[in-house]
C-alpha positions in Angstrom: 41.2 148.9 -14.1 43.8 151.5 -14.9 43.2 155.4 -13.9 43.7 158.1 -16.5 46.9 160.2 -16.2 46.5 163.8 -15.6 50.1 165.7 -15.9 50.3 169.1 -14.6 53.3 170.9 -16.0 55.0 173.5 -14.3 58.3 175.3 -14.7 59.8 175.3 -11.2 61.8 178.5 -12.0 58.6 180.5 -12.9 55.9 178.8 -10.7 56.9 179.9 -7.0 58.2 183.2 -8.1 56.1 186.1 -6.5 58.0 189.2 -8.0 55.9 191.0 -10.3 58.4 193.4 -11.8 59.0 191.3 -14.8 61.7 193.7 -16.3 62.7 192.8 -20.0 66.1 190.9 -19.5 66.1 191.3 -15.9 68.5 189.5 -13.5 67.5 187.1 -11.0 68.0 189.8 -8.3 65.7 192.1 -10.1 62.9 189.7 -11.3 63.2 186.8 -8.7 63.0 183.1 -9.2 61.0 180.4 -7.9 62.3 177.6 -5.8 62.2 174.2 -4.8 60.8 175.0 -1.2 58.0 177.3 -2.7 56.5 174.2 -3.9 54.9 173.5 -0.4 52.7 170.7 0.7 50.0 173.1 0.6 50.6 174.1 -3.0 50.9 170.2 -3.9 47.8 169.2 -2.4 45.9 172.1 -4.3 47.2 170.6 -7.6 46.2 167.2 -6.7 42.8 168.7 -5.4 42.5 170.3 -9.0 42.6 166.7 -10.2 46.3 165.9 -11.4 47.8 162.7 -10.9 51.2 163.5 -12.1 53.4 166.6 -11.8 56.1 167.3 -14.3 58.9 169.4 -12.6 60.2 171.2 -15.9 63.7 172.9 -15.9 65.2 170.9 -13.0 68.7 169.8 -14.3 71.6 172.3 -14.1 71.6 174.3 -17.4 73.5 177.0 -19.3 72.9 180.4 -17.6 74.1 184.0 -17.2 74.0 183.8 -13.4 77.0 182.8 -11.3 77.6 181.5 -7.9 81.3 182.0 -7.1 81.0 180.7 -3.6 79.9 177.5 -5.2 82.3 177.6 -7.9 79.5 177.7 -10.3 80.6 180.1 -13.2 78.1 181.9 -15.4 78.2 180.8 -19.3 79.1 183.3 -22.0 75.8 185.0 -22.9 76.5 184.5 -26.4 75.6 180.8 -26.1 72.8 181.5 -23.5 69.3 182.2 -24.6 67.8 185.0 -22.4 69.6 185.5 -18.9 68.1 182.3 -17.1 68.7 180.1 -20.1 67.1 177.4 -21.7 66.0 174.4 -19.6 67.1 172.3 -22.5 70.7 173.5 -22.7 72.1 171.0 -20.0 75.5 171.7 -18.7 75.4 169.1 -15.9 73.2 166.1 -16.2 74.1 165.0 -12.6 73.0 168.1 -10.8 70.1 170.6 -10.2 69.9 174.2 -11.3 71.2 176.4 -8.5 68.7 179.0 -9.1 65.9 176.6 -7.7 67.9 176.4 -4.4 67.1 178.3 -1.2 70.6 177.1 -0.1 72.6 176.5 -3.1 75.0 174.1 -1.3 71.8 171.9 -0.5 70.4 172.2 -3.9 70.0 168.3 -4.2 68.7 167.8 -0.9 66.2 170.6 -1.6 65.2 168.6 -4.9 65.0 165.3 -3.1 62.7 166.9 -0.5 60.2 168.3 -2.9 60.1 164.7 -4.7 59.1 163.4 -1.2 56.5 166.2 -0.8 55.0 165.4 -4.4 54.7 161.7 -3.4 52.9 162.5 -0.1 50.5 164.6 -1.8 49.5 161.9 -4.1 51.4 163.3 -7.1 53.9 161.2 -9.3 56.9 163.5 -10.0 58.3 163.6 -13.6 61.2 165.2 -14.8 62.8 166.0 -18.2 65.6 163.7 -19.8 67.3 165.7 -22.6 69.2 163.1 -24.6 69.7 164.8 -27.9 71.8 167.8 -27.2 73.5 169.7 -24.4 75.0 173.1 -23.7 78.0 174.5 -25.6 80.0 174.4 -22.3 79.2 171.3 -20.5 80.9 170.3 -17.4 79.8 168.0 -14.6 81.3 168.8 -11.1 79.9 165.8 -9.8 81.6 163.3 -12.2 82.9 161.1 -9.4 82.9 157.2 -9.8 82.6 157.1 -13.6 83.6 159.0 -16.7 80.6 161.4 -16.8 82.1 164.1 -18.9 81.1 164.5 -22.6 83.8 164.9 -25.3 86.7 164.6 -23.0 88.3 161.5 -25.2 86.8 162.5 -28.4 88.9 162.5 -31.5 88.0 166.0 -32.8 90.0 165.6 -35.9 87.4 163.3 -37.6 83.8 164.3 -38.3 82.3 161.2 -37.0 83.6 158.5 -34.6 81.4 155.8 -33.0 82.7 156.5 -29.5 83.0 160.2 -30.2 80.3 162.1 -27.9 79.9 165.0 -30.6 80.0 165.6 -34.2 82.6 167.8 -35.5 83.3 170.0 -38.5 87.2 169.8 -38.8 89.0 172.9 -39.8 86.0 175.1 -39.2 85.6 177.6 -36.2 81.9 178.2 -35.0 80.3 181.4 -36.1 77.4 182.4 -34.0 74.4 184.5 -35.6 74.7 188.0 -35.7 71.7 188.4 -33.7 73.1 187.2 -30.6 75.5 190.3 -30.3 72.7 192.5 -30.1 71.4 191.0 -26.9 71.7 193.1 -23.9 73.8 190.5 -22.2 76.2 189.9 -25.0 79.2 192.0 -23.8 78.5 191.9 -19.9 80.8 188.8 -19.1 82.8 187.7 -22.0 83.6 190.7 -24.0 86.1 188.6 -26.2 83.3 186.7 -27.8 83.1 183.0 -27.9 85.5 180.5 -29.5 84.9 177.0 -30.7 87.4 175.1 -32.8 86.6 172.8 -34.6 83.1 173.7 -34.5 80.5 171.0 -33.2 77.1 170.2 -34.9 74.3 172.1 -33.4 71.4 170.5 -31.4 68.6 170.6 -34.1 70.6 168.6 -36.7 72.5 171.6 -38.0 75.6 170.4 -39.4 77.1 173.7 -40.1 79.7 176.0 -38.5 77.2 179.0 -38.9 73.9 178.1 -37.4 71.1 180.6 -37.9 69.3 182.5 -35.0 66.3 180.1 -35.5 68.5 176.9 -34.7 69.2 175.7 -31.4 72.6 177.6 -31.6 73.1 177.3 -27.8 73.3 173.6 -28.1 75.7 170.7 -29.3 74.2 167.7 -30.8 75.2 164.1 -29.1 76.4 161.3 -31.2 74.6 158.0 -30.8 76.6 156.2 -33.2 74.9 157.3 -36.3 77.1 158.7 -39.2 74.6 161.1 -40.6 76.8 161.3 -43.7 75.4 158.0 -45.0 72.7 157.3 -42.0 74.6 154.2 -41.0 73.7 152.8 -37.6 76.5 151.5 -35.3 78.0 148.0 -36.1 75.9 145.3 -34.7 77.1 144.5 -30.9 78.9 147.7 -30.6 77.6 150.0 -27.9 78.5 153.6 -28.6 80.1 155.6 -25.6 77.4 158.0 -25.6 74.6 155.3 -25.0 76.6 154.0 -21.8 76.8 157.8 -20.6 73.2 158.3 -21.0 72.2 155.0 -19.4 74.2 156.2 -16.4 72.1 159.6 -16.4 68.8 157.8 -16.3 70.0 155.5 -13.7 70.9 158.4 -11.5 67.7 160.3 -11.7 65.6 157.2 -11.7 67.2 156.4 -8.2 65.9 159.7 -7.0 62.5 158.2 -6.5 60.9 160.1 -9.5 57.9 158.4 -11.3 59.2 159.0 -14.8 60.8 160.8 -17.6 59.4 163.1 -20.1 61.8 162.6 -22.9 62.8 165.8 -25.1 62.8 165.5 -28.8 62.9 161.7 -28.4 62.7 161.0 -32.3 66.0 162.8 -32.8 67.9 159.8 -30.8 67.6 156.5 -32.5 65.0 153.9 -31.6 67.7 151.4 -30.8 69.1 153.3 -28.2 65.6 153.7 -26.5 64.9 150.2 -26.7 68.3 149.1 -25.1 68.3 152.0 -22.4 64.6 151.6 -21.3 64.9 147.8 -21.1 67.8 148.1 -18.8 66.3 150.9 -16.6 63.2 148.8 -16.2 65.4 145.9 -14.9 65.8 148.1 -11.8 62.6 150.3 -11.9 59.8 148.3 -13.4 57.0 150.8 -13.1 58.7 154.0 -14.3 57.2 155.9 -17.1 58.7 157.0 -20.5 56.9 159.8 -22.3 58.2 160.8 -25.8 58.2 164.2 -27.4 57.7 163.0 -31.2 56.3 165.1 -34.0 56.6 162.6 -36.8 53.5 160.3 -36.9 55.4 157.6 -39.1 57.7 157.1 -36.1 55.0 156.7 -33.4 54.9 152.9 -33.6 58.6 152.4 -33.9 59.3 154.4 -30.6 56.2 152.6 -29.0 57.9 149.4 -29.6 61.0 150.7 -28.2 59.7 151.0 -24.9 57.7 154.6 -24.6 54.6 154.2 -22.6 53.1 157.6 -24.2 53.9 160.0 -27.2 52.9 163.5 -27.7 49.9 163.8 -29.9 51.0 167.3 -31.3 51.2 166.7 -34.8 47.5 165.3 -34.7 45.4 166.5 -32.0 47.0 169.9 -31.1 47.6 170.9 -34.6 43.9 170.0 -35.3 42.4 171.2 -32.2 44.3 174.8 -32.8 43.0 174.9 -36.3 39.5 174.4 -35.2 39.9 177.1 -32.3 41.3 179.6 -34.7 38.6 179.0 -37.3 40.7 177.2 -39.9 39.0 174.0 -39.6 35.6 172.7 -39.0 35.0 170.9 -35.6 34.3 167.7 -37.5 38.1 167.5 -38.4 38.9 165.8 -35.1 37.3 162.5 -36.7 40.4 162.4 -38.7 42.6 162.6 -35.5 41.4 159.3 -34.0 41.2 157.7 -37.4 44.7 158.3 -38.3 45.9 156.7 -35.2 44.5 153.4 -36.1 43.5 152.3 -32.5 46.6 153.6 -30.7 44.6 156.6 -29.2 45.4 155.5 -25.5 49.2 155.6 -26.2 48.8 159.3 -27.0 49.4 162.4 -24.7 47.2 165.4 -25.4 47.4 169.0 -24.4 46.1 172.4 -25.5 48.9 174.2 -23.8 52.5 173.5 -23.0 56.0 175.3 -22.7 56.5 175.1 -26.2 53.0 176.5 -27.4 51.2 179.7 -27.3 48.8 180.5 -24.5 45.3 179.8 -25.3 44.4 183.4 -23.9 47.0 185.2 -25.9 46.0 187.2 -28.9 48.6 185.2 -31.0 46.0 182.2 -30.4 42.6 182.1 -29.5 42.4 185.5 -27.6 40.0 184.0 -24.9 40.8 181.7 -22.3 37.1 180.2 -22.6 38.1 178.7 -25.8 40.1 176.2 -24.0 37.0 174.5 -22.4 35.5 172.6 -25.4 39.0 172.0 -26.5 40.3 170.4 -23.1 37.2 168.5 -22.8 38.1 166.8 -26.1 41.7 166.5 -25.1 40.4 164.7 -21.8 37.6 162.7 -23.0 38.2 161.5 -26.4 40.6 158.7 -25.5 42.0 156.7 -22.6 45.4 158.3 -22.8 47.0 161.0 -20.7 45.9 164.6 -20.5 48.3 167.3 -19.6 47.6 171.0 -18.3 50.4 173.7 -18.2 50.3 175.8 -15.3 48.1 179.2 -15.5 46.1 177.4 -18.3 43.4 176.9 -15.7 43.7 180.6 -14.7 43.5 182.0 -18.3 47.2 183.4 -18.4 47.7 185.7 -21.6 51.5 185.8 -21.6 51.3 189.5 -22.6 54.3 191.4 -23.5 57.8 191.2 -23.9 59.9 189.6 -21.1 63.3 189.0 -22.7 64.9 186.6 -25.4 61.6 185.0 -26.7 59.8 188.5 -27.2 56.2 189.3 -27.5 55.2 185.6 -28.8 52.3 184.8 -26.7 54.4 182.2 -24.7 55.3 182.0 -21.2 59.1 182.6 -21.4 61.5 179.6 -20.6 64.4 181.6 -21.2 64.2 184.5 -18.8 63.9 185.3 -15.3 60.2 186.3 -14.6 56.9 185.3 -12.9 53.4 184.4 -14.6 50.9 187.1 -13.7 47.6 184.7 -13.6 49.6 182.1 -11.6 51.2 184.6 -9.4 47.9 185.9 -8.3 46.7 182.4 -7.5 49.9 181.5 -6.0 49.9 184.3 -3.5 53.0 183.8 -1.7 52.0 180.2 -1.1 48.6 180.8 0.0 47.2 179.0 -3.1 43.8 180.6 -2.9 41.2 182.2 -5.3 41.0 185.4 -3.3 43.0 187.6 -5.6 41.7 186.4 -8.8 38.9 187.7 -11.1 35.5 186.2 -11.1 36.3 184.9 -14.5 39.5 183.3 -13.6 37.8 181.7 -10.7 35.1 180.3 -13.0 37.6 179.1 -15.3 39.6 177.3 -12.7 36.4 175.4 -11.4 35.7 174.4 -15.0 38.8 172.9 -15.4 38.5 171.2 -12.0 35.3 169.6 -13.4 36.8 168.4 -16.5 39.6 166.8 -14.6 37.2 165.0 -12.3 35.2 163.7 -15.2 38.5 162.1 -16.3 38.6 159.9 -13.2 35.2 158.1 -14.0 35.5 154.6 -15.4 33.8 155.4 -18.7 36.5 158.0 -19.5 39.7 156.1 -18.3 38.8 152.9 -19.5 35.7 152.9 -21.6 35.1 152.9 -25.4 35.0 155.7 -27.8 32.1 156.2 -30.6 32.2 159.2 -33.0 28.6 160.4 -33.6 29.5 162.9 -36.5 28.9 160.6 -39.4 25.5 160.2 -38.0 24.9 163.9 -37.8 26.2 165.3 -41.0 24.1 168.2 -41.0 25.5 169.6 -37.6 26.8 173.0 -37.3 30.5 173.4 -38.3 31.4 174.3 -34.8 29.9 171.1 -33.2 31.8 168.1 -32.5 30.0 165.3 -30.7 30.9 161.8 -29.5 30.1 158.7 -27.2 32.1 157.4 -24.4 30.7 154.2 -23.0 31.3 150.9 -21.1 29.0 148.2 -19.9 27.2 150.3 -17.6 27.3 153.7 -18.9 26.8 155.8 -22.1 28.0 159.4 -22.0 27.2 161.8 -25.2 29.6 164.6 -25.3 28.9 167.6 -27.3 31.2 170.6 -28.0 30.7 174.0 -29.2 33.8 175.8 -30.5 32.2 179.0 -31.5 32.8 181.9 -29.5 30.1 184.0 -30.7 27.0 181.9 -31.1 25.0 179.2 -29.3 24.2 176.1 -31.0 20.8 174.5 -31.1 21.3 170.8 -32.0 19.6 167.4 -32.2 22.1 164.8 -31.9 21.2 161.5 -33.2 22.4 158.2 -32.0 22.2 155.4 -34.6 20.9 151.8 -34.1 24.3 150.9 -35.0 25.6 152.0 -31.6 23.0 149.9 -30.0 24.4 146.9 -31.6 28.0 147.6 -31.1 27.3 148.4 -27.1 25.0 145.5 -26.7 22.0 147.8 -25.7 19.6 146.3 -28.1 16.8 145.4 -25.7 16.0 149.0 -24.3 13.5 151.0 -25.9 13.4 153.8 -23.3 16.0 156.0 -21.8 16.5 158.8 -19.3 19.2 161.3 -19.7 20.9 163.6 -17.4 23.3 166.6 -17.9 26.6 165.9 -15.9 28.8 168.7 -16.6 26.5 171.7 -16.0 23.9 170.0 -14.0 20.2 169.0 -15.0 17.5 167.0 -14.0 16.4 163.4 -15.8 14.3 163.3 -18.8 12.7 160.5 -20.6 13.4 159.6 -24.2 12.5 156.6 -26.7 14.8 154.9 -28.8 12.9 155.9 -31.9 13.3 159.4 -30.9 17.2 159.0 -30.2 17.6 157.7 -33.6 15.4 159.7 -35.7 14.9 162.9 -34.2 17.8 163.0 -32.0 18.5 164.4 -28.4 17.9 168.2 -28.2 20.8 170.4 -26.9 21.6 174.1 -26.6 25.2 174.7 -26.5 26.4 178.1 -25.3 29.7 179.6 -26.9 32.7 177.9 -25.9 31.0 175.2 -24.0 30.6 171.5 -23.6 27.6 169.4 -22.4 28.2 165.8 -21.3 24.8 163.8 -20.9 24.6 160.5 -19.3 22.2 158.4 -20.9 20.9 155.1 -19.6 17.9 152.6 -19.9 15.0 153.6 -18.1 14.2 151.4 -15.2 11.1 149.2 -15.5 8.2 150.1 -13.2 
């Protein structure tokens, strides 16, 4: 029997930062920065106690930044190709090092990272890190390149647009022209007043094969070449392993050897599935239990990448997009039926979430504007299937991500580009005390609610049980109501969700006789039911009443009810 995976994602740079200043475009000295050492035994035990089984340590590898460490001979990057001051965690400048910002003692940064991995395991949390295979920073240089050739582009033929052993794609005869907006950043003239030169220009990370990427492109990154000539989409010749494949396999082996539990693979669908099949197979020869999670937004590619070896795939294009539309009133709750139907039985391979670093905070005015809206949505994400659930740090505390911090502006997201702290999380973290004493009553209630949701995920009926949609048997249900069953040989749980923030729903939820046939519960005629999520006492109900009149429930705004229904014991 497998346990349901519950991933707690946090950006290390932000999680341990207790500085409240949050000056827009502030430096590391002004706004502070979280460290590996801030994630103490106590902190990690609290995260495990919340209900997490895995922890995704985001932003670990060394990436482009405006901060220099002269003593360690780590220069600042040209700010014209850095987003924010801290830089994007997805513009990697050394695949074999960790970000020096995250170390208390910069010279011992890898030791501090390895100690954090050890603390995660001791707390019962499986540590995950990013693998960013599709692109890297415009200035990439590994200063830990001993043993094998770990530099990218060193032996490229820059006079051709494509070569199977080139690490990059080139635009011969053209100079890179950065978007005009980058010259307006406060950082633009601070370190490199002469500008930025790249001749010939390289293709930009988001498949932009232009020497003049736009501001909305990933202009700070360069796309890696996996042997696909994008001019005619030809794959590499049979039997020929492109140089980039070999280099990236070495990167994966390096980090897998650090005792991590798995990789969240950034924009996996932008890298050919043939690479993944080759690389994942080789990694699992040495690390058979390691997890691979794919960030993929194209449902048509799901099966291809699952066959290539991925354990789990982002359910962004299906579940997240649908639940967001429900939460913002653009769709009725019953639209969730279409989500599981579209997956054709592969729900258990999908990773679901309502927040992550790429998305707006639930409580933000740009999204739902109310943290409580996340309660029914998270219950749906947690309980509709057997696959993993992901929570983003601060989600359980109602973080709003208000205001402008720097590069990302006031967009309802917690900035991944800037030195800052996360107000709601900072209050709970409380310089490592990790207590609710500084929280509002609402934030405390919200965290306890998330804790209950995550505890439900550990029950076998959720982690291993079957799913049965009740909407077809309750067609007259309120448009804000979604209801379904999770069941196994011993348990039947009815789950009802109210996505309205303004009204309570009184509903009678019918369970059709078809369910009795499917579940093998034909013999029972009388049942008892008990509310699990919000407490309650047992009540008797007949099979006839369940099928015809339905189980009566009242759901408050933004609420969930979970009812355990079972055959009544014979006298």
